[in-house]
N, C-alpha and C positions, 0 to 999 in steps of 0.2 A: 258622445262627442263624435261627429263625422270626421271622415278622414280628412286630414290636412295634406294638400298637394305637395307642399314643400318638404313634407317628411318623407316622401316616395324613396325607399332606399336604392332604388334604381336609377335615380338622376344622377347625371355628371356634369360637371361644369366646364365651359370652354376657358375658364382660368385654370392654370395648372394648380394642382393642390398636393404638396408633398405627401408621401405616405405616412401614415400615422398622424396627420395633422389633426388638430382638435377643432379644425375650422373647414370642413366640407361644406358643400352646398346644401346639404341637409341643416346646417347650423344656422347660419345667418343671424349672429348676435347683433347686439345695437351698443355703440359707446360714443366717445366724443373725442376728437381728435384736433391737433393743432400743428402748425409747422412754422417756419421762417417766413412763409408766404401767406400762409391762410390762418385767420382768426378760429378759434375753437368753434366746430360745427358737428353735427351729427353724421356717424358714418356706421357701415357694416364691416363684415369681413369675410372673405373667402381665401382659402390658403394663407399665403402671405402678402396679400393685396388688400389694402384698405378700399372700400367702396365709399365714394363720395355721394351722400344722399342729397346732400344739398345741390351739386352740381347735376345729379340726376332729374331733380325737379325743375331746374332751370332749362335744361334741354327737352323737358316735354315727356319724361317717362313715367311721371306720376298721374297721369290724367285718370280721371275718373275714381280717385282716391280722395278721402276727405282730409287732405293735407295740405296746409299753406307753405310757402318758401320759409317763413318765420318759424315753422317747427321744426326745420332742420338747420336753419342759418342761426344757431343760438350755441350756447355753451353747456346745456344739460338736455336730457332726454325727457324732462318733465312735459314739455308742450306737446310732444309727439305722444306720450303716455295719456295726456288729457283726454285724446281722441277715444280711448278706451280700447278694449279686448278686440272688438271685431276689427277696428279700423288696423291695429298693429298686425292681427292676422292676415289681412288683405295685403298690407304692405310686405309682409315676409314672403307671402304667395307670389306678389308681382317680382320681387326681387328674384325668387328663386326661377320664376319663368325668364326673366331677362337674361339670367347668367347660365342658363340650360344649354348645354352643346347643341341641341337641335333647334333653337331659336336664334334665326338670324338678325332680328332688329337691330339690336345694339352691337352684337359681335362682329357685324360686317362694316360697322362704322367706325373706321381707326380712329378719326379726328376724336368722335365722342369717346370711345376707350380711352383715349390718351389722357382725357380731360376728367374722366370718371374714376380710373383706377390710380391709386398711389401706392408705390412700394411701402410696405410697414416700416422700413428703416428710416423713411423719410418724414415720419410723424412722431409726434409725442402723444402719449395716452393722457388724457385728462380725467378727474373725477366725472364719471357719467351721469350721475344724478344729483340734483339737489336735495339732500336728505333733510325733511323737517323734523321727524321724530325717529328714534330709535329704540327698539326693544330687543333685548337679548333673553333668550329662553333657555332652559335647562332641561333638555328634553332627551337625553341619552340615558337609558337606564344603566348602562354599564359604567357610564362616566360618573354618575351620581352615586352609584354603588361604591366605585373605588374610593371616591372622595370621602364619602361616608364612612368608610371602613378606616381609612387614615385619620380621620378628624375626630370620629364619635366611636360609640360601641359598635364593633364590626357585625353584631347580631342584630343591631337596628340602625344599619346603614342608611336607609333611606328615611326620611322624615315622613311623618304619617300622611302629609297631603299628597306625597309624590306621585302615588300610582292612582290619583283622582282628578288632578289637574296638570295642565301644563305650567309648570313654574316658571316665572320671568321676571326680569327687572327693567326698569327704564334707565337706557344707557345715555350717553352724551354725544349728540350727532356732530358737535363742533369739532370732535378730535377724530373723526372717521377720516382716513387718509387714502390716497390712491396707492396703488402697489409700486413699490420701488422708492418711495419716500422714506427714509431714515427715521428711526424711532429713537427718541432721547431717554436713556435709562432714568425711570421716575425716582423722585426722593418722597419721602414722608416719616411717619410714626411706624417702628418696627419694635418687636419685644423680643430679642434673642433670648433673654434670660427670663424664664416664668417668675422667678422670684425678685426680680428688679424692675424699676419703673422702665417705661418705652423710651427709646432713644429717636433722634432726628437723624436720618442717614439715607444714602441712596439704596435702592432695592438691591437685596441680595440672593432673591430667590425669583428672577424673571423667567417669565413661561410664555409659551404661546398657548393657543387653542385652536385646534383644527375644525374649522365651522364652515357652513354655508350661510348664505343670507339670501332672504327674497325681498323683491322690491314691489310695493303695492301700486294699483291704480287708485282713483279716487274710490272711496268706500261709500257707505251710506251716511245719511245727515246723523248728527249728534242724537243719541236716543234709541237709535235702531241698531239691530244686531245683524250679522252676517253669519248665515249657517253653514254647516259642513259642506252640505250640498253645493252652496253657492260660491264657497271660497275661493276655488280656483279662478273664477271668473274675475276676481280681484287682484289677483297675481300676475304681474307683469313678467318677472322672470327670475332668475337666481345668479348668484355669483360666487366665488371663493371668499372666504371672511376669515381674518386672523385676530381674535379678540384678546390682543395681548393682556396679560395679568401678573401683577405683583404679588405673588403669594404671600410673602411675609407682611407687607402692608395690610392685605386682605385678612389674614389671620387674626389681626389685633382689631382691625374697624368693623367688621361686618355684622357683629351682634349689636343692637338687634335689628338694624334697617337693611342690612345686605352689603353688596360691594359699592364703594364709592370712588376714593381716589387710586385703588388698586385695578380699576378698569377704565376710568374716564382719561387717562393719559394719551391712549392711541389704539384704534382698531384699524386694520389694514384690509381695503377691499380690492379685488381684482377688477380690472378696467371693462372688460366686455361682459355685458348682461346676456345671459344665455335665455331665451324666452322658454316659459313653462310650456308653450306648444312645441317647441322644439325637443323637450323631453318626454313627451307624451309615449314615444315607443319604449321608453324603459321603465314604465310602470311595472309595479309589482305588490304583493300582498305585504302589509306590515306585520310587526309581531303581535303575538295574542296580548290583548289588554285584559288583565285579571288583576282585581275585580272588574266587573262590567262597568262601563263607564256611564256617566249620567246622560240624561236625554239629548242634552244640547250638543254633546260631544260624540255622539253616535254617528257612524258615517256606513255609506255603501260602496261597494267597488275598491279597487285599487288606489291607493292615494300615496303609497311609498314609491321612492325611486331608486334604481340601481345606480349608483354613482359613486365610483372608486375614488377615493381620496388618498393622497399622500404629503407627507412632510418630510423636508430636508433641512439639514443644517451644514451651511456652508461658511467654514472658519475664515479668518481674513487670510488672503493669500494661499487658500487651501482648495481642497476638492470637497464638492457636496457629499454628504452621506445620508441615505434614506433612513429615517428614524422610527417610522410607523407607516402603515397602510390600513386604512379604514374604510367604511363605505356608509353612505347616506342612509342604505337601507335598514340600519341598526337603529335608527331613530325610533323610539317608543311613540313618541307623540308626533303626528305628521302635521304638515303646513296648515292643513285645512282646520284641524282642530286647533291649533295655535291661534289662527285668525279668528275662529268662532269664539274661543275664550276670550281674547283679547277684546272683543265687541260685544260680548254677553251682556255686559252691564250697560250698553249704550255708547261705549268709547267709540270715538269716530275715527277712522284711519283716512289719510289724505295720499294723494298722489305723490309718490317719492319717499313713503315711509319705507324704513328698513327694519326688517325682523331677522334677528340672528338665531341660528339653531342651537346654539350652545355647542360645547365640546362634544364631537361625535366619535366615541369609543365604542370598538368591537369586543368581542368575548375573550380575545387572545391578547396577552401581553404585548405583541408587536403591533396590535391594532388600537393601542390606547392612544388618544388624541391630544396628549399633553405631556410635558416633561414631568410634572407632578406625578403623574401616573407610571409613565415610562420607567422612571428611576426610583419610582416608589418613595416620594418624598426627599430624594437625594440619597437614599441609602444602596441605590444600585446603579452606579454611573453608566452611563451610555459612552462606549469607545468609538470615535470617528475614524476615517481612513487614514488620517495624518498622524494617528497614535494617540492623539489627545482625548480626554475625556470629558463629559459633561455631566453635571448633577442639574443645573439650570442653564439658561441663556447668557453667554458672556459677551462683554463688550467686543464689538468687531465681528460677531457672528452675524450672518445673513440666514434668515428663515425663509424657506420657500416652500409653497403649498401648491400642489396641482391637483386637477380633478377631472374626470371624463366617465362617461358611458359609453358602452360598446355592444352592438347587437346587429345580426344580419350584415355584417361586412361595413357598418357605419359607426364611427367613432364622434361621438359630441363631446368637445371638451371645453373648458373655461380658461385656457391658458394657465396663468399662475397668479399668485399673489405672493410678493416677497417684501421684506423689510430688513434692514440692517441696523444693528444696536450701536448706537453712539454712547459714549460715557456720560454719566450725569454732569450737569453743570456743576461748577464749583460753589 
């Protein structure tokens, strides 16, 4: 891949960027915002300023780019993404140039600046993408091993297929929600006593899953496959993702077809989509894959990413406590392999499809990406700063996840994804 001008670590913006911000000029993520005065429309962000792309287009700063006003004057990123990888890359490079401290064009036009930049606190973040289909993978070896040790024979923690293919399941896109939207505790069948019939009750073992998600551009026609070499050309960007899980409902229902009600009640997505282009400087080698993968899953180069991930629990009227620190680099199966496997049978992906990474756990107990692992199925409770303890997530708890990459003095982050648990309906 040729150098991307917007990724230059030496760039500085004329917009003030707080120290340690997730959103320097090298990031330029995309999202959808609205306010009392403005209908939902496409935006970017530098520091704590929202960049109104609709207004930039109206004022003539998008000349010679393949976008129309309707691509930004809309309530999702899908029309913009429909223009493809090169168009989005050119747009990001254009925005980088406009907000470069050495570029006067926009900087010196105070009237335009006042129209284009909106204080972050003046907008509400909307669901950024119209998600058609949603697939969740199970691609962290450490996570799969931990769960297998708890639920099956520890000597055979991984299922026989796990080291041969990226295991996944089809999720429910209708219940993907934006960060900050509360989550109602789900109800369903649980089996507290193995010797007795199941009961109908609210979930008693509510869990978070520390994940990321990637959003696709339009893929190939039905019947064709996307190779690992091509895969990243079909990935628009990444976000933080909390795929909430009802562990007790899941334990009873998942054989033989896998998760259903235990997963489809809610999944939380962070509002800013960080382009895969912006993450290129943070590429690294992935874990060694043994046994050697089949031909369609082979790849060359660096396809893993150094993204630090953190999860916090904030009890009602309390202080947040960090409960784990993991990293995307622990993923055994990378995004290119996931997309190649997803399409190897001819399955078509479409613009706006979402692919969840699956829980991302590391090798140490403090890097486990779920309460199921952190408390080892509730046998080792976590102690919070307010003195309380948790085996699983309680009503009133707000779960917050953050993620960022850092290198050469540049920090590219995702902001956060959060969700507060409300009691089950009567």
